[in-house]
N, C-alpha and C positions, 0 to 999 in steps of 0.2 A: 353702602345703600341696597345694591342688588342682593347681598348676603342677608341683610335683615329681612328684606322682602321675603326671600326663600324660607328664612327660619319661621316667620310669621306664618308661611302657609302651611309649614309641616308641623307647626307646634299645634297641639290639641288642647283645648280649652280645658283647664283645671287637671289635665292628665300628663301633659308633656309630649314626647313623641310616641309614635305607634310601635309595636315590636313584631316580627315576622315569625317568631317562635318562642315557646314557653320552655325555659331551662333554668337550672339552678340547684342550690342545694336545699332550696326550702320549697313548700308548697306554695303555688301560686297566688299572689295578693290580688285584690280588686283591681289595682292600677295595671297590673302586667295583663290580666284577664281583658279588662276593657281595652287596653291597648291593643292587644292582639285581634279582638273582635273588629275594632275600628280599621286595622291592616286590612283584614278580609273584606270588611264593607266598603271602605272608601277606596282603597288602593286596587283590591282585585275585583272590586264591583260584583260582589256576592250579595245576595239579598239578605235582608236581616233574618228571616225565617231560616235560610240555609245556613247562615253563619253563627247561629247562636242556638242558646237552649232557654227554656222558660225563666229560670232564675236570672240569666244574663240580660234577657230582654227587659225584665223589670227594672234593672239598674241602668241599661241603656236609655230607657225612657226617663229615668230620674236625670240622668246627665244631660239628655237632649233638652228637657224642660229648663233646666238650669241655663244652659247655653242660650236658649231662646231669650231668657229674661237677664243676660249677663250685662246688657245696657243700664240697668236698673242699679242705682247705688243705696236703696233701702237697707234698714238694718236687717229687714227679714231676709233679704236676698243674700246678703252677706252672711248671715247666720247659717242659713241653708248650704252655701258654698263652703263655709269652714267646715261644716258637719260632713260634707261629701268628701272634702280632702282628707279629713281626719281618719277616714275609713279606707282610704285607698291603698295603705300599707298592710291593712288586716287582711286576714285569709280569705279568699273567695271559697266559701265553705259550701260544697254540694254533696257533701258525704252522706251516705244513708242515715237516717234518724236513730238507727240501733247500731251504728258502725262499731261503737265501743265494745258492745256485747258480743258481735260476731268476730271480734279480733281474738285471737288465741296467744299471741305474742305480746307480752308486757311492754317492751320496748316500743313496739309499734303504736300502743295505746298511749304511752307517755309522750312520743313525738307528737301525735295528734292533738294531744291536749294543749302542749306547749304552743304549737302553731296556730292554735284557736285563740290564744292569748293576744293582748294588744301588741301589735308589731311582729307577730308570728316569732316567738321566743325560740332559738335554736336552730340548728341546720343538719342536713345530711353529711356525713364525713365524706363518704363515698360510697361505692358499691356494697351492698349488704352480701359479705362474702358467705355467712351461713345460709341464707336464702338461695344464692346462686349455686352453691354445691348441692343444695337440697334439690333445686330444680333440674341440675346436671344428672344427679342420680336417678330423678324421677323419668328424665328423657332416655337416660342409657338402660332403664327397665323396660321401658316401652317399646325400644328398639329391639331389645333383646327377645322380648316377647312376639314383636312381630316377626323376628327371624324364625323364632321355633314355630311359630304358626304357619309360615310359609314352607319351612322345611317339611312339616307334617304334611302339608297339602301335596307337596311335589311328591313325598313318599305315597301318599295314598293314590296319587294318579299314576304312580310307575306301577304300584300293585294292581290296580284296576287294568292298566293296559297288558300286563303280564297275564293277568287272569282272562282276558279276551283272546290272547294269542294261544293260550293252552287249549289244546284240543285232546280228544280221546285217542286219536291216532298216535299213541306212542311208539309204535313199531316203524311208522314211516319216519318219525324224527330220529328213531335210532339208527335207521338204514343210512340217513342222511348224514347222521353224525360219523358212521363208519366210513362212508365215502369221502368225507371231508378229511378225516384222519388219514385216509389212504392218499389222498392227492397231495398233501402237504408233508406226508411222512412223519408225522409226530401224533401226540395225544393232546388232547385238549380238556383242561380242567373244568369238571363240571361245577356249576354254580349251586352253592348250598341252599337248600329250600328253606323258607322262612316257616317258623311254627304257625300253626293256625288256631290250636285249642286255646281257648281262653280259661284261665284257671282263676281270675278275680272275680268272685260271685259277690252279690250285694252283701251276703253274710259275712264273707271274708272281708270284704272292705270296710263294713263296719267295726268288725273286729281289730282291724289294722288302725283305724281311726281312733278308737277308744284306747287302745294301748300306744297311741302317739307314734306309731312307726312310720318313718319317711318313706317315700317312694323308692329311693335308692336301697335302703336297708330292706324293704319289703322284697325286692328282687332277691336278695341273698336269702332271706328266709323262706321264700316260696321254692326256690331252686333246690336248696337242701332238704325242705320237707318232701319234695317230689321225688327226689333221688332216694330218699330213705324209704318211700313207698313203692320203689321199683319203676318209676316212670322215666321216660327218656326226655330230658330238657328240650331237645332240638325238636320235638313236637308241639311246645307250649308257646304261646304267643308271651314270651316274657323279657320285657325290656323296661328300662325306667320311664319311657314316654308312654307305652301302652297301659302300664300301671296307673300312671297319674291320670291318664284319661278316663279309664275304667273307674277309678274311684271317683272323680269328679262326676261322672254319669250316674254312677250309683246313689250318690248323695243326692243329687236332684230327684231321682226317681222315688229314693225312700222317703224323702221329706214329703214329696207329694203324696205318697201313699199313707203317711202317718196323717197328714190333713184330711185326707179322703175319708179315714177311719175315723176320724174324731167327730162323733155324732152325740151331741150331749143336750137333753132337753131338761136338765136339772138345774136349779138354781146354783148359780157360780161365784164364786169370791176370787176377785183379781188381787194378784200380789206383785209387788215390786220393790226392788231396792238397787240403789246406785252405788257405783265404785269408780274412782279414778285410776286407770290403769294405762300401761304403755300401749301407744298406736300399733297397727299393722306394720305401717312403715314410719320408720324415723323413731326417735326418742322422745317425741312429745307425748304427753298424756291426755287421754280423752275420758270424758264420762260414758260408760256403759251401764244400761239400765235392763237387768233381765226381767221380764213380765211372764208371769205364770197364772194360770187359773186352777182353782180346786172346787170340788164339790163332792157329791155322793158318788164313789167309785172313779172319780175323775181327778187327775193331776196332770196338767199338760204345759210345757213350755212354749209359749207363743214366740218369743224373740229375744233377743239381747240387743236392744237398740243402742247405736251411737249416737250421743246427743251432742249438740252445739255447745250447751253449758249444762250445769247442774240445777238450775232454776225450776221452780215449780211449773212454770209454763211448759217449759221444755219436757219435763216428765209426762205432764198430764197429755201433751200431743202425743208422745211416743207410746203411752198407754193406750190412749184412745185408737191411735192408728194401728197397734196391734190387735185391738178387739174388733175393729173394723174390717181389717185384712182377713180375720178369721170367721167374720159373720156371725158373731156372738153378742152383739150389743144387748138383744133382749133378755138374755141369760144372766148378765151380771147384775146381781142384787147387793153385793157388798164389796168392800175394798180392805186389803189388810196392809198395812203400812208402819215404818218406823215413825215415831212423834218428833221427827226433826221439823223446824219452822219451814223448810221447804215443802214439806207435806201438810203440814196442819194450818198455815196461814190463813186467817180469815178471809183475805181478799185474793192474793196471789199463790195461796198454796195448791199443791198438785190435785189434793182430795176435791175443794171445792170446785176448782175449773174442771175437773174431770167429771163431776156432776154436771155442771153447766154443758159440757159438750155432748154427754149422753142424754141431756134433757129429763134427767129424773134423779130422786134422791135414792142414795146408797146407804147401808148400814156401814158404819165406821168402826171396823174391827182393828183398833190399835195393838200392834204387836205387845202381847203380854210381857214376853222376855224382856223386851226393850223397856218396859215401864219399870219393871222389878230391877233391871240394872240401874235405872236412874234413881230409885230409892236407896238401894244398897250403895250406890256411889256417893250419895249425900251422906250416908252414915259414915263412910271411910273417909270422906273429906274432913268431917269434923275431927275425927279420931287420928287420922295418921297423914292427912293432907295427901292422901293415894287416891287415883281414880281407878286403878285396875287392880283387882283383888279376886280371887275365886271364892264362891261361897254357894253353899246349898241350903235352901230354905224351903220350908212346906209349901210357901206361896209360889216359889218357882217351880217346884215339881209338878203342881197341879195347875200351872198357868195354861197348858194346852186345851184344857177342859172347857169349852165354850159354855156348857149349861151351869158349871159351877162358878163361872167368872164372877158374876154380882155379888153372890155371898161371899166368894173369897176374898174380894176386894174391901168389902164391908167389915169382916173379921180382921183383915189386915190393918186397915185404918184405925180400928179400934184399940188393936194391940200396939199399934204405934204411939197412940196417944196414952195408953196406959204405961209405956216404958218412961213416962215422964218422971216416974218416982225412982227410976234406975238411973237414968242419964238424961238430964234437961236438954242439953245441946243436941244430942242424937234424937230424942224424940221430937223436938221443934222442927229440926231439919228434914227429917224423913217424912213426919206428916205434912210439912207444907209442900214438899216436892210431890208427893203421892196426891194431896188434894187438888192439884193442878192436872192430875192424870185419871180422873174418875170416869172414864168413857163408859165403862159398863156398868154404871149406876144411872146412866141417862134413862129417860122415860121409854126410849126405842129398845135398849138393850137389856133392862133389868128384867123383861119379860122372859129371858133366857132361864131365869130361875124356876119356872113351871115345870121344866124338864130335868131340875136337879133332884135326885133322890136324897140328898142329904138335908134338904129343907122340909120342914114339918108340914102336914097338911094344913094345920091351923093357920101358918103363915100364908100358904098358898090361898086359904079361903079370904084372908084380909087383902091380898093382892088382887083377886078377882073382884071384890067388892071396890076397892080403888079404882080399878080401871073402869067399871061400870059407872062410877060417879059422875056427876054432871057438874060438879063444882070446880072443874079444871080450869084454872085461871090461864089466860093466853100469856106466854112468856116468849121473850126473844128465842128465836130458833138457835140451838147450840148442839154440838156434838158431844160435848163433856159439861157436866154439872159443875157448879161452883157449891162449896157448902161450907157453914159456920163450923169451924172445929169445935168451938166450946160446946155447941150442941150435939156434935156427931155421935158421943157416947150413947145417947139416947134415941138415935136413929134405928129403925129397923127396915126390912126391905119393903114393905108396904108403903113406907113413907116417900119412896121413890117413883111409885107407880102412879101414872095419871092415865086419862082417856088416850094420850098419844102412844101409850104401850101397846095399843092394838096395831100399830103400824109394822110391828114385828111378823105378825102373821100375814099382813097384807104384802108386804114386801118380799118374803121369803115363799109366798104361797102355800102356807100352812093353815090347815083346817083348825078353826077355833071351836067346833062344836062341843068339844069336851069341856069346855068351861062352864057349860050350862049344868053340870053334873057335881056332885061332891069330889073333891081332889082324891078320896080314898078309892073310888072307883075308875081313876084316871088309866091305871095300869093295864086294865082289862078291855079298853076301848080300841079298836083298831085305828081310828084318826089319831089319837093321841101317840101310839106306836109308830105310826109313819111320820108325824111330826118330830118325834123324838129322834128318829133316825137321822133326820135332816139336820137337826140341831147339832147331834153327835159329829155329824161329818164337816162341820163349820171348823176351819182352820183359822186359830184367834193367835198364832204365833206366826212370825215371817222366816222361818226356818227355811223354806221351799225356796223363796227368793235369795237368801244367804247361799243356797247350794248353787244357784244359779250363778251368784257372783263367783263363787269357787269354781265352777265351770269354765267360765269365761276367762278367768284368771290363769287357769290351767292349760287352755288350748289356743289362747290368743297368740297368733304369729308362729305356732309349732309346725302345723301342717300344711296351712295356706296362708297366703298374704292377700288374698281375694275376698272382699267384704260379704259378697253373695254366697261364695263357698264356705266361708265361715259359718254363716247363719244356717246352711245344710249341715253342715259338719256338727253343730252343736245340738241340733235336732236329733240327728242319727246317733250321736253319743248317749245322749239323754235317753233316747228310746232303747238302745242297747242295754243300758245300765238297768232299765226297769224290766226287760225280758230276761236279763242274766244278772240277777243281783249279786251272785258269787260265782267262783270258778270251780264248784263241786261237779264231778262227772254227771251226777244225777241232773243237775241244772242244765248243763250244756246238753243234754241228750234230750232235753224237753220232757223227762217223765215227771207225773206229779209226785 
């Protein structure tokens, strides 16, 4: 009888008994969490607020309401009790709403999804040995770094103390040494003086970084170079630690100098391109995104961002962050990108999200080389079921020319349609693929043709008339047009021009005064010449971003494993390559 009374006092309504700790090979269920909460609240007398979180409070209030009405035997009460009990063995899910996207290990994602199923399918076998080893290595590296830092501080303290004790009275010190030697009847070994002359200049540090010379190898190179020039190594501050510290210091200063000298008041195009490469530490791969800007006499690497994922949102945030960090949001007028869905998606693509973050519309300069690759890829998939093959076409060679992009695209589309008489399948595949990538025939970009010398004056007159027409019908805003292939053969450039074509001049700060005179007179006008120079400077291929990808692939993990130092390193190497494009003596001496 007493046992039954005790059991009834400890038995919790609908739950069973309380638990004093959460453990097991599964993520905690609702029953376990509520039992632990009631242990804290009822047995340890902690307050509800102190012993719970917001999600648990809601469950507790639901349980308390059911308990309050447990005497009722209505069908509604019984249904509520049954529904509550059926959830007790399910996962008490308080994970972040975006937990799956933030996880990088697929096994962890699968385990969380399994635990979210009814009854929490699956369990953890034991300790994650891979993660434990990784954490151990990270801890060991941190301890080694701390130890090196302490050793460096001790050396600096000893050097400072030695410098304070050193006086100009060398004669007194020498006399004392002689007396001491006479007293003990022996000679005292003199401590070798440390070299003080620094040899690692900012220019030398940049050259070592560019050539991927490690700190240890740099000591050998510098030492032998100094000896070949007749210098005494003992006079030099030359050891691995001093070389490492000076190189890191020079990277920081050089990167700051590059940023300080970057003064651009011209319209800029922002470029980016992603790549999955190994992380600095470990064997896991991470998304890297080089971000650059180009313009008239401007080409600058902003950053090579490390992304949590390759989504459009992550890319847009990284690009916007780099633009903000360099203080140039007002200069960005266009964006150059590959035509992947993560970039071009209408809702969650990086392009539309970047425009939203900047609060303005940008010209969409889709990479023309990438477009040509899609077209030729469609042709070879029809012929050979092969996606990789090297070809050279007139359209590929002329792709980097911004002013000729609309005219070149229209000619290529017509040529693909005319290829119908030669090969039906190729004509259909390539024209369909290309018709979905007519970015440069959009109303905003077709105006680039005004600066194309290959287009006749008569066509330009018709384009000016079309742009000034008031019959422009409102259409859904789109960055690329859709065209009926059956009527495309009869289309000319003026058919793509609307009143929206004036946006090109507004967005790029181009003067449009020359449009009021005949096209035959444009070449003699100063405003047309300035606008033409700006258009010619537009980069409509993403080769610069691809070089940024090659840069991070080449230097990631070689010289440094510190993320901030890696960013400084990439800036320094990129600038060194710009200043010294080759290794000729004339170039290295700085002669014109």
